[in-house]
N, C-alpha and C positions, 0 to 999 in steps of 0.2 A: 573565528567566527566561521560557524558550521553553514553549508551549501548544501542543499539536496536537487541534484539533478534527471528528470525523472526519464525515461526515453521508452519506445516499442509501443503506444499507442496506433491507430490505427482503425481502417473498415475491415470487418470481420463479417463473415456469415455465422448465423445460425447453429449452433451446436461446435464451432469452430473452440480452439485454445488459444492460447495470446499468453507471452508472457511481457510484465512491466519490468520494468530495472530503472534504481534509484541508487545512482553512484552520490555516496557519501563523500566529503570533505571539510577537514579543519578538526577532524575528530574521530579519532576510532571508534571502528562501529561497537567493539568489544564493552563500549560504556554508554550505549545511545538505545532506549527502547524506542520501538520502532512499528509504524503502524503507516498504514494505506487506508485511504479515504476517498468514496467519489459524491460526485457532487450531478444530480443531474438539472437540465436548464428549470429553470424557477422553481426548484426545490431546494431545502438543506442539504446540506453532507450530514453523510452518514457515513458510519465504521466501517469499514470491511475488514478485517484479518489485521493481526500488531502478535506482535513477542516483544519480551522485557531483554534488556541488556544484559541479564544476569541464566539465560538459557531457562526453556522448561517452560516454561511460562507463556501460554498461547493462546488467545482469545479469537474465535471468527463469528462473523454477525452468521445470526440463522439463516439469512439468504441468502449464503452463500455457502452455507455448510456442505463439505462433501463434494463443494469444486473449486478452488479457492483455495490455493497452500501460501505462504510467506517462507522466505528461506534466505536465508545469508552467507554471504562467501566473504569470508575476514580479508584474504589474502586477497581482492578486490573494494575493498572497503564497501559493498553492493550490497544493497539488496534486492528481491526478486518478487513480484505475486505473479505467481502460477495461477490463467486460470482457464476453466472447463466448463465446455457444456455451456457457453455463453450463451444468455437467452436471446430473444428477437427480440428487434424493436426498442434498444436500447441507447442512448445517450449521453455518455458520463462521461467528466473530468475526474482524471484518476488525480489522486494527490499520495505521496507518502509524505510522511511526519517524526521527527527526531524530539527525544526527548534525552538530557542529560541522566543516566540512573533514574529513570523513571521507574514506579515503583509498578510491579504488577495491577495493582489497582486504576493505576491510571489508565492503562491501555486504553483502552474504549471510551474516552474522555477527548474530545480536540482537544478542550479550554489547555489543557494540560501539558499539550506538547509547543514545545518554543520555536522549532523550526519548520520549514514546513518550501515544497516545490514550488515547481509555477502548474506543474500539471502537465496533461498527457492524454489525449482525449479517444475514446473507443468510445467505438460504432459500430451497434449488431445489429443487421440488415442485409434483407437477401436480396 
């Protein structure tokens, strides 16, 4: 059973940077397509960024392009979401998600993910 545990959320100021972590257990990261999603209060969950298990294929939502990046540390079996230039007056719960050997075409669709973390909240406010 794959388990995902996010961490790193909190309260930051507009323009700040923040890095979220997603620790993966139960399966090696090299076989997992990973995605980050976020959900604001009363809103649908939306795709943020993800990359395929095979490497190379990375998708980034237009709303965060140029500011958010995804990375992996195989030694730690951990995925990161680095967020720069955070925009003001936002509160989102960020979730990491995983799917085993997921094809690149499945990265942006939340319905294709098999495993989800519990989420970590990020509030951007002055």
